[in-house]
N, C-alpha and C positions, 0 to 999 in steps of 0.2 A: 500420570496427573489427575489429578480427580478432582470433580470440580465441587467448590464449596453451593450452601446451599442460592444465598445469596446467589454468589456468580451465576452457578445454573438459572436464576433467573434477570439476569439481567442479558445472560445470552436466548432466550427465550422470550425476551422483547428484542430486542435484534433479530434473530430470528423471523418474530413473524415483519419484521420491516423490509424482508425478499429479499436474498441475494444480488438483486441487480443492485440498490440500492447502498447495501452489505460492500459488493464487489465494484463501485465508484465510491465508496466516500472511503474504506479501510486499504482500497485498493492500489487504485485513481487518486481520490487525491492527499491522499497523505502517505502512501508512502513510494509513487509516483512523481509527484509531482515536490515532496521533497525530498525526494533522494538525488531527481534532477536539481536540485539550486545548492546540494548540500556538493554533489561531485561541480557543479558547476564554482562553487565556493574553491574547492580544494583544487580545482586546478590553477584557477587565479593567485593563490599562496604558490603550488608548486614552480609555474611560469613567472614567478612577477609582476602578472598584466596582463601581461603580451602576446596573451589565448586568443585568437582568434574567436571569438565571439559570436560572426554575422550568420555563423552557421552551429559554431557551437551549439546559442541555442538550440534551435527549430531541432536539431535531433536530439537534442534532452528532453528537452516536453516534449519530442512525436517518441521517445525509445521506454523510456523510462516508465511513464507513464500508461504507457503498447505492457511493458511485463506486470507492469503495477497491478493489467484486468489481473493475469495467470497466479499471480503472487495471491489476490482475493481473492480468487478460486480456491486452491490452495490454503485457504486462509480458515473458505468458509464447511466446506468438504473437511480438513483439521479437525475443525472443534466440532460438529456435529458429528462426526468420531465418538470426540471424546468424551457428548452432552449424553446424560442418564438419559435423555426424553428424544434421544437423535432418533 
């Protein structure tokens, strides 16, 4: 996969904002919270609304954002390797 000039310029701007911000926004908020909400919605559909939200919501909002940290770090290092200015 090659970066286009536009993608390279965008990645350069993102990289200048730093690793921590990238991981928090892309990993924890976008992937972690987004996946938690999607999972809860899916479980609601599968169980017909008879899901134990009292325990599921806190677990989902802890587990998925925690995994989002790993996702964000992996994405950061992968994009750094692919970037021509790494």
